[in-house]
All heavy atoms as an XYZ file, in Angstrom:
609
protein
N       0.850     -1.183      0.000
C       0.000      0.000      0.000
C       0.889      1.238      0.000
O       1.855      1.330      0.727
C      -0.891     -0.012      1.228
C      -1.791      1.173      1.317
S      -2.829      1.010      2.782
C      -3.149      2.702      3.064
N       0.526      2.200     -0.815
C       1.314      3.417     -0.914
C       0.408      4.622     -0.686
O      -0.669      4.712     -1.251
C       1.966      3.490     -2.289
C       3.037      4.531     -2.388
C       3.763      4.442     -3.713
O       3.130      4.521     -4.750
N       5.064      4.276     -3.667
N       0.845      5.521      0.160
C       0.112      6.740      0.425
C       0.806      7.864     -0.317
O       2.008      8.054     -0.175
C       0.107      7.008      1.929
O      -0.541      8.209      2.207
N       0.051      8.609     -1.107
C       0.660      9.612     -1.972
C      -0.014     10.956     -1.797
O      -1.187     11.041     -1.477
C       0.519      9.139     -3.425
O       0.980     10.106     -4.314
N       0.748     12.015     -2.028
C       0.224     13.371     -1.921
C       0.681     14.174     -3.122
O       1.838     14.122     -3.506
C       0.765     14.009     -0.633
O       0.450     15.378     -0.600
N      -0.245     14.926     -3.740
C       0.102     15.753     -4.884
C       0.129     17.228     -4.522
O      -0.071     18.074     -5.361
C      -0.887     15.527     -6.017
C      -0.696     14.208     -6.687
C      -1.366     14.193     -8.000
N      -0.659     15.170     -8.835
C      -0.837     15.327    -10.118
N      -1.695     14.594    -10.729
N      -0.164     16.224    -10.795
N       0.376     17.536     -3.297
C       0.446     18.929     -2.863
C       1.822     19.475     -3.229
O       2.840     18.870     -2.903
C       0.222     19.040     -1.339
C       0.361     20.465     -0.879
C      -1.134     18.479     -0.966
N       1.826     20.588     -3.919
C       3.105     21.214     -4.265
C       3.707     21.827     -3.008
O       3.097     22.676     -2.370
C       2.912     22.293     -5.335
S       2.397     21.630     -6.911
N       4.878     21.392     -2.657
C       5.551     21.949     -1.498
C       7.047     21.721     -1.675
O       7.478     20.875     -2.419
C       5.060     21.322     -0.206
C       5.412     19.857     -0.066
C       4.770     19.311      1.187
N       4.725     17.889      1.170
C       3.884     17.148      0.496
N       2.991     17.711     -0.253
N       3.908     15.850      0.543
N       7.781     22.477     -0.966
C       9.226     22.354     -1.013
C       9.734     21.929      0.351
O       8.982     21.917      1.334
C       9.869     23.703     -1.383
O       9.585     24.642     -0.341
C       9.338     24.241     -2.705
N      11.005     21.595      0.407
C      11.606     21.263      1.689
C      11.532     22.469      2.625
O      11.381     22.312      3.831
C      13.046     20.802      1.488
C      13.121     19.463      0.803
C      14.537     18.984      0.589
O      15.487     19.543      1.127
N      14.679     17.920     -0.198
N      11.581     23.659      2.066
C      11.446     24.872      2.889
C      10.063     24.924      3.538
O       9.936     25.267      4.722
C      11.664     26.133      2.054
C      11.479     27.418      2.875
C      11.681     28.669      2.060
N      12.993     28.766      1.463
C      14.096     29.222      2.091
N      14.000     29.625      3.339
N      15.245     29.274      1.483
N       9.002     24.578      2.798
C       7.653     24.556      3.374
C       7.575     23.559      4.526
O       6.993     23.856      5.580
C       6.612     24.189      2.316
C       6.423     25.228      1.274
N       6.372     24.922     -0.060
C       6.277     26.562      1.354
C       6.202     26.036     -0.754
N       6.143     27.041      0.087
N       8.142     22.376      4.323
C       8.122     21.354      5.368
C       8.921     21.833      6.583
O       8.474     21.690      7.725
C       8.665     20.008      4.840
C       8.755     18.980      5.955
C       7.782     19.493      3.708
N      10.086     22.415      6.339
C      10.920     22.915      7.436
C      10.185     23.988      8.234
O      10.190     23.959      9.470
C      12.236     23.463      6.887
N       9.556     24.921      7.536
C       8.807     25.981      8.221
C       7.648     25.408      9.030
O       7.407     25.825     10.167
C       8.279     27.003      7.219
C       9.369     27.886      6.641
O      10.494     27.901      7.195
O       9.103     28.559      5.620
N       6.925     24.451      8.447
C       5.775     23.861      9.140
C       6.198     23.077     10.383
O       5.474     23.043     11.378
C       5.001     22.953      8.190
N       7.384     22.472     10.328
C       7.862     21.661     11.444
C       8.728     22.441     12.430
O       9.050     21.930     13.503
C       8.668     20.476     10.911
S       7.697     19.309      9.951
N       9.119     23.658     12.047
C       9.998     24.436     12.910
C      11.418     23.887     12.945
O      12.103     23.990     13.961
N      11.842     23.287     11.827
C      13.178     22.705     11.733
C      13.958     23.388     10.618
O      13.383     24.079      9.781
C      13.080     21.202     11.452
C      12.363     20.376     12.518
C      12.091     18.972     12.025
C      13.189     20.346     13.798
N      15.256     23.162     10.584
C      16.071     23.760      9.525
C      15.897     22.999      8.213
O      15.577     21.800      8.207
C      17.551     23.766      9.928
O      18.082     22.453      9.870
N      16.114     23.699      7.116
C      16.040     23.061      5.796
C      17.091     21.967      5.692
O      16.836     20.906      5.114
C      16.213     24.104      4.678
C      15.078     25.117      4.730
C      16.272     23.440      3.314
C      15.272     26.300      3.811
N      18.255     22.193      6.274
C      19.322     21.186      6.245
C      18.859     19.904      6.931
O      19.054     18.795      6.405
C      20.610     21.733      6.914
C      21.654     20.646      7.065
C      21.163     22.901      6.119
N      18.217     20.034      8.094
C      17.724     18.853      8.812
C      16.666     18.120      7.983
O      16.707     16.889      7.875
C      17.150     19.256     10.173
C      16.666     18.084     10.958
N      17.521     17.229     11.618
C      15.418     17.605     11.164
C      16.803     16.269     12.207
N      15.526     16.490     11.945
N      15.732     18.866      7.403
C      14.687     18.258      6.573
C      15.315     17.546      5.384
O      14.950     16.409      5.059
C      13.661     19.319      6.116
C      12.885     19.860      7.322
C      12.731     18.772      5.049
C      12.063     18.821      8.062
N      16.277     18.195      4.724
C      16.930     17.583      3.564
C      17.616     16.279      3.945
O      17.457     15.261      3.249
C      17.939     18.563      2.952
C      18.640     17.950      1.770
O      19.672     17.296      1.923
N      18.080     18.157      0.593
N      18.356     16.275      5.044
C      19.054     15.049      5.469
C      18.076     13.949      5.844
O      18.304     12.777      5.554
C      19.991     15.363      6.631
C      21.180     16.190      6.212
C      22.074     16.528      7.367
N      23.191     17.361      6.917
C      23.985     18.030      7.706
N      23.803     17.977      9.023
N      24.962     18.752      7.223
N      16.981     14.332      6.480
C      15.968     13.344      6.864
C      15.303     12.747      5.629
O      15.122     11.521      5.537
C      14.921     13.987      7.792
O      15.588     14.497      8.956
C      13.868     12.981      8.211
N      14.934     13.592      4.670
C      14.315     13.099      3.429
C      15.280     12.164      2.699
O      14.883     11.092      2.223
C      13.875     14.272      2.531
C      12.673     14.970      3.158
C      13.556     13.800      1.116
C      12.293     16.282      2.494
N      16.539     12.555      2.619
C      17.528     11.701      1.942
C      17.657     10.349      2.636
O      17.743      9.308      1.977
C      18.886     12.406      1.866
C      18.890     13.658      1.022
C      18.327     13.447     -0.373
O      18.599     12.453     -1.027
N      17.491     14.385     -0.802
N      17.665     10.341      3.972
C      17.759      9.081      4.714
C      16.526      8.211      4.479
O      16.641      6.999      4.268
C      17.938      9.365      6.215
C      17.991      8.134      7.084
C      19.189      7.237      6.838
O      20.222      7.727      6.331
O      19.094      6.029      7.159
N      15.352      8.818      4.503
C      14.116      8.055      4.269
C      14.073      7.517      2.844
O      13.614      6.390      2.606
C      12.899      8.918      4.571
C      12.725      9.317      6.043
C      11.585     10.319      6.190
C      12.502      8.102      6.917
N      14.544      8.296      1.883
C      14.611      7.821      0.491
C      15.600      6.671      0.376
O      15.321      5.666     -0.294
C      15.013      8.961     -0.440
C      13.900      9.984     -0.623
C      14.356     11.164     -1.411
N      14.561     10.787     -2.804
C      15.084     11.572     -3.725
N      15.476     12.789     -3.416
N      15.212     11.170     -4.958
N      16.744      6.789      1.018
C      17.765      5.741      0.982
C      17.233      4.429      1.548
O      17.541      3.346      1.046
C      19.004      6.205      1.759
C      20.072      5.170      1.858
N      20.883      4.825      0.795
C      20.470      4.390      2.903
C      21.722      3.875      1.179
N      21.490      3.605      2.459
N      16.422      4.518      2.597
C      15.820      3.320      3.212
C      14.635      2.781      2.410
O      14.076      1.745      2.753
C      15.345      3.639      4.624
C      16.445      3.913      5.604
C      15.869      4.140      6.972
N      16.880      4.488      7.945
C      16.697      4.374      9.244
N      15.545      3.938      9.725
N      17.657      4.718     10.081
N      14.223      3.502      1.378
C      13.096      3.064      0.563
C      11.746      3.315      1.203
O      10.754      2.692      0.837
N      11.704      4.236      2.170
C      10.450      4.499      2.882
C       9.599      5.560      2.201
O       8.371      5.533      2.328
C      10.744      4.905      4.327
C      11.449      3.838      5.167
C      11.754      4.375      6.554
C      10.613      2.581      5.240
N      10.233      6.511      1.523
C       9.478      7.553      0.837
C      10.047      7.773     -0.559
O      11.191      7.435     -0.844
C       9.479      8.902      1.600
C      10.890      9.518      1.634
C       8.892      8.753      2.986
C      10.917     10.972      2.072
N       9.210      8.351     -1.400
C       9.626      8.870     -2.704
C       9.284     10.351     -2.669
O       8.180     10.729     -2.290
C       8.892      8.159     -3.824
N      10.228     11.198     -3.035
C      10.035     12.645     -2.944
C      10.333     13.249     -4.297
O      11.418     13.079     -4.826
C      10.967     13.229     -1.882
C      10.758     14.673     -1.609
C      11.260     15.718     -2.326
C       9.975     15.244     -0.573
N      10.849     16.904     -1.784
C      10.055     16.641     -0.707
C       9.221     14.712      0.452
C       9.405     17.512      0.161
C       8.589     15.577      1.301
C       8.676     16.953      1.161
N       9.348     13.940     -4.864
C       9.550     14.592     -6.149
C       9.046     16.018     -6.115
O       8.562     16.496     -5.096
N       9.140     16.678     -7.274
C       8.742     18.082     -7.357
C       7.246     18.265     -7.116
O       6.832     19.236     -6.490
C       9.132     18.651     -8.716
N       6.423     17.359     -7.618
C       4.980     17.543     -7.504
C       4.291     16.454     -6.686
O       3.092     16.504     -6.485
C       4.356     17.584     -8.897
N       5.035     15.466     -6.226
C       4.406     14.361     -5.497
C       5.386     13.776     -4.492
O       6.557     13.610     -4.784
C       3.979     13.276     -6.474
C       3.349     12.076     -5.813
C       2.973     10.991     -6.806
N       1.926     11.395     -7.714
C       0.629     11.306     -7.464
N       0.219     10.833     -6.305
N      -0.263     11.688     -8.338
N       4.872     13.482     -3.331
C       5.652     12.717     -2.359
C       4.818     11.499     -1.987
O       3.595     11.570     -1.935
C       5.992     13.546     -1.130
O       4.822     13.973     -0.487
N       5.493     10.386     -1.756
C       4.796      9.141     -1.461
C       5.441      8.435     -0.289
O       6.666      8.427     -0.157
C       4.844      8.198     -2.668
O       4.250      8.774     -3.786
N       4.605      7.857      0.537
C       5.076      6.981      1.597
C       5.009      5.569      1.030
O       3.926      5.023      0.842
C       4.196      7.124      2.837
S       4.731      6.076      4.192
N       6.153      5.001      0.723
C       6.216      3.708      0.048
C       5.925      2.538      0.975
O       5.505      1.479      0.520
C       7.591      3.520     -0.589
S       8.009      4.822     -1.764
N       6.151      2.720      2.248
C       5.955      1.638      3.199
C       5.443      2.213      4.521
O       6.219      2.430      5.457
C       7.280      0.885      3.400
C       7.096     -0.407      4.141
O       6.175     -0.556      4.937
N       7.990     -1.351      3.897
N       4.130      2.476      4.606
C       3.574      3.103      5.812
C       3.861      2.342      7.106
O       4.124      2.952      8.139
C       2.070      3.161      5.531
C       1.965      3.150      4.045
C       3.110      2.294      3.574
N       3.843      1.008      7.060
C       4.098      0.242      8.290
C       5.529      0.440      8.775
O       5.762      0.600      9.966
C       3.815     -1.242      8.052
C       2.345     -1.562      7.971
C       2.106     -3.037      7.866
C       0.619     -3.313      7.794
N       0.320     -4.739      7.731
N       6.476      0.470      7.857
C       7.874      0.692      8.252
C       8.079      2.126      8.745
O       8.852      2.354      9.689
C       8.818      0.395      7.091
O       8.814     -0.979      6.801
N       7.396      3.082      8.120
C       7.487      4.478      8.588
C       6.927      4.603      9.996
O       7.514      5.272     10.845
C       6.745      5.416      7.638
S       7.601      5.717      6.087
N       5.801      3.943     10.245
C       5.185      3.980     11.578
C       6.102      3.339     12.613
O       6.250      3.842     13.727
C       3.828      3.289     11.556
N       6.741      2.231     12.243
C       7.656      1.562     13.168
C       8.875      2.442     13.454
O       9.308      2.555     14.604
C       8.092      0.212     12.598
N       9.414      3.078     12.428
C      10.569      3.962     12.601
C      10.233      5.130     13.531
O      11.035      5.525     14.368
C      11.035      4.494     11.246
C      12.191      5.484     11.273
C      13.466      4.782     11.736
C      12.396      6.097      9.905
N       9.016      5.653     13.399
C       8.580      6.789     14.218
C       8.058      6.356     15.588
O       7.690      7.193     16.401
C       7.491      7.563     13.484
N       8.017      5.039     15.829
C       7.468      4.500     17.073
C       6.033      4.993     17.272
O       5.623      5.367     18.362
C       8.352      4.870     18.265
C       8.107      3.987     19.475
O       7.628      2.854     19.295
O       8.381      4.431     20.598
N       5.279      4.988     16.174
C       3.909      5.487     16.175
C       2.969      4.430     16.739
O       3.005      3.270     16.347
C       3.481      5.843     14.750
C       2.055      6.286     14.642
C       1.671      7.524     15.102
C       1.093      5.453     14.092
C       0.355      7.946     15.011
C      -0.225      5.864     13.996
C      -0.588      7.111     14.451
N       2.126      4.839     17.646
C       1.096      3.970     18.221
C      -0.252      4.662     18.027
O      -0.489      5.721     18.608
C       1.360      3.722     19.694
N      -1.125      4.092     17.208
C      -2.393      4.757     16.908
C      -3.414      4.739     18.036
O      -4.496      5.277     17.899
C      -2.911      3.973     15.696
C      -2.328      2.622     15.843
C      -0.978      2.832     16.486
N      -3.067      4.184     19.187
C      -4.015      4.084     20.300
C      -4.589      5.435     20.697
O      -5.753      5.532     21.081
C      -3.354      3.456     21.525
C      -2.901      2.034     21.268
O      -3.357      1.441     20.273
O      -2.077      1.532     22.045
N      -3.777      6.473     20.632
C      -4.254      7.777     21.087
C      -5.287      8.383     20.137
O      -5.942      9.355     20.477
C      -3.090      8.744     21.288
C      -2.588      9.373     20.023
C      -3.057     10.613     19.618
C      -1.669      8.725     19.216
C      -2.609     11.201     18.452
C      -1.219      9.297     18.051
C      -1.688     10.532     17.671
O      -1.245     11.094     16.516
N      -5.462      7.796     18.964
C      -6.420      8.326     17.997
C      -7.858      7.890     18.275
O      -8.783      8.417     17.674
C      -6.028      7.882     16.578
C      -4.690      8.409     16.076
C      -4.351      7.776     14.723
C      -4.706      9.913     15.956
N      -8.033      6.956     19.174
C      -9.399      6.477     19.453
C     -10.207      7.573     20.127
O      -9.668      8.471     20.773
C      -9.375      5.206     20.295
C      -8.780      5.380     21.665
C      -8.746      4.046     22.416
N      -7.890      4.130     23.561
C      -8.209      4.691     24.720
N      -9.390      5.221     24.878
N      -7.361      4.717     25.725
N     -11.499      7.483     19.973
C     -12.387      8.495     20.563
C     -12.421      8.350     22.077
O     -12.716      7.292     22.613
C     -13.801      8.348     20.020
C     -13.902      8.768     18.569
O     -13.145      9.651     18.151
O     -14.737      8.201     17.871
N     -12.096      9.403     22.743
C     -12.155      9.442     24.205
C     -13.068     10.597     24.575
O     -12.851     11.731     24.155
C     -10.744      9.665     24.806
C     -10.819      9.763     26.316
C      -9.801      8.570     24.374
N     -14.121     10.327     25.354
C     -15.016     11.428     25.731
C     -14.287     12.445     26.596
O     -13.410     12.091     27.383
C     -16.139     10.740     26.507
C     -15.598      9.416     26.908
C     -14.514      9.064     25.929
N     -14.620     13.714     26.448
C     -13.973     14.737     27.273
C     -14.370     14.554     28.735
O     -15.433     14.025     29.042
C     -14.514     16.053     26.717
C     -15.782     15.685     26.033
C     -15.626     14.268     25.558
N     -13.511     14.981     29.648
C     -13.854     14.847     31.069
C     -15.080     15.692     31.409
O     -15.278     16.770     30.858
C     -12.608     15.354     31.793
C     -11.838     16.115     30.780
C     -12.241     15.613     29.430
N     -15.881     15.184     32.294
C     -17.090     15.885     32.724
C     -16.732     16.772     33.906
O     -16.127     16.310     34.880
C     -18.195     14.888     33.109
C     -19.428     15.610     33.608
C     -18.525     13.994     31.933
N     -17.091     18.039     33.801
C     -16.806     18.975     34.895
C     -17.718     18.659     36.077
O     -18.917     18.443     35.914
C     -17.015     20.397     34.424
N     -17.146     18.645     37.271
C     -17.929     18.397     38.478
C     -18.567     19.701     38.929
O     -17.942     20.756     38.853
C     -17.031     17.860     39.591
C     -16.454     16.502     39.280
C     -15.572     16.034     40.424
C     -14.976     14.688     40.108
N     -14.080     14.235     41.167
N     -19.805     19.640     39.412
C     -20.429     20.874     39.909
C     -19.693     21.372     41.136
O     -19.189     20.608     41.944
C     -21.860     20.443     40.273
C     -21.944     18.998     40.074
C     -20.666     18.493     39.481
N     -19.589     22.675     41.246
C     -18.903     23.292     42.383
C     -19.776     23.206     43.626
O     -21.000     23.340     43.559
C     -18.562     24.740     42.091
C     -17.546     24.904     41.005
C     -17.228     26.378     40.754
O     -17.878     27.259     41.285
N     -16.232     26.610     39.946
N     -19.138     22.992     44.766
C     -19.849     22.960     46.043
C     -20.038     24.383     46.521
O     -19.082     25.091     46.810
C     -19.021     22.153     47.055
C     -19.704     22.058     48.401
O     -20.920     22.366     48.485
O     -19.028     21.656     49.365
N     -21.266     24.845     46.559
C     -21.568     26.227     46.938
C     -22.034     26.352     48.392
O     -22.470     27.397     48.804
C     -22.605     26.811     45.996
C     -22.074     26.855     44.579
C     -23.075     27.522     43.676
N     -22.584     27.488     42.321
C     -22.216     28.534     41.635
N     -22.303     29.724     42.166
N     -21.787     28.410     40.414
N     -21.921     25.279     49.149
C     -22.398     25.328     50.531
C     -21.501     26.175     51.417
O     -21.932     26.666     52.459
C     -22.491     23.907     51.111
O     -21.224     23.312     51.111
N     -20.253     26.410     51.009
C     -19.355     27.188     51.850
C     -19.398     28.670     51.544
O     -18.702     29.446     52.152
C     -17.920     26.673     51.694
O     -17.524     26.810     50.351
N     -20.247     29.093     50.616
C     -20.321     30.529     50.283
C     -21.474     31.197     50.945
O     -22.408     30.688     51.406
C     -20.439     30.741     48.763
O     -21.545     30.003     48.273
C     -19.165     30.378     48.097
């Protein structure tokens, strides 16, 4: 399975969005390409192996499950 994006962006856009240097983004992209995890082009980037990318990032999707927000407890007004 391959996940692909046709959004035009540059390494500078990614660096700005992540708050990282262009040099760091470039080295990271090159390493991911070397490992065969992503394909990066002028008009398209692809995640060639999502499971390996998730494992490399130590990604655990558990936090994505729906969790109801905490219920606020009513304030005790007997002391006022």
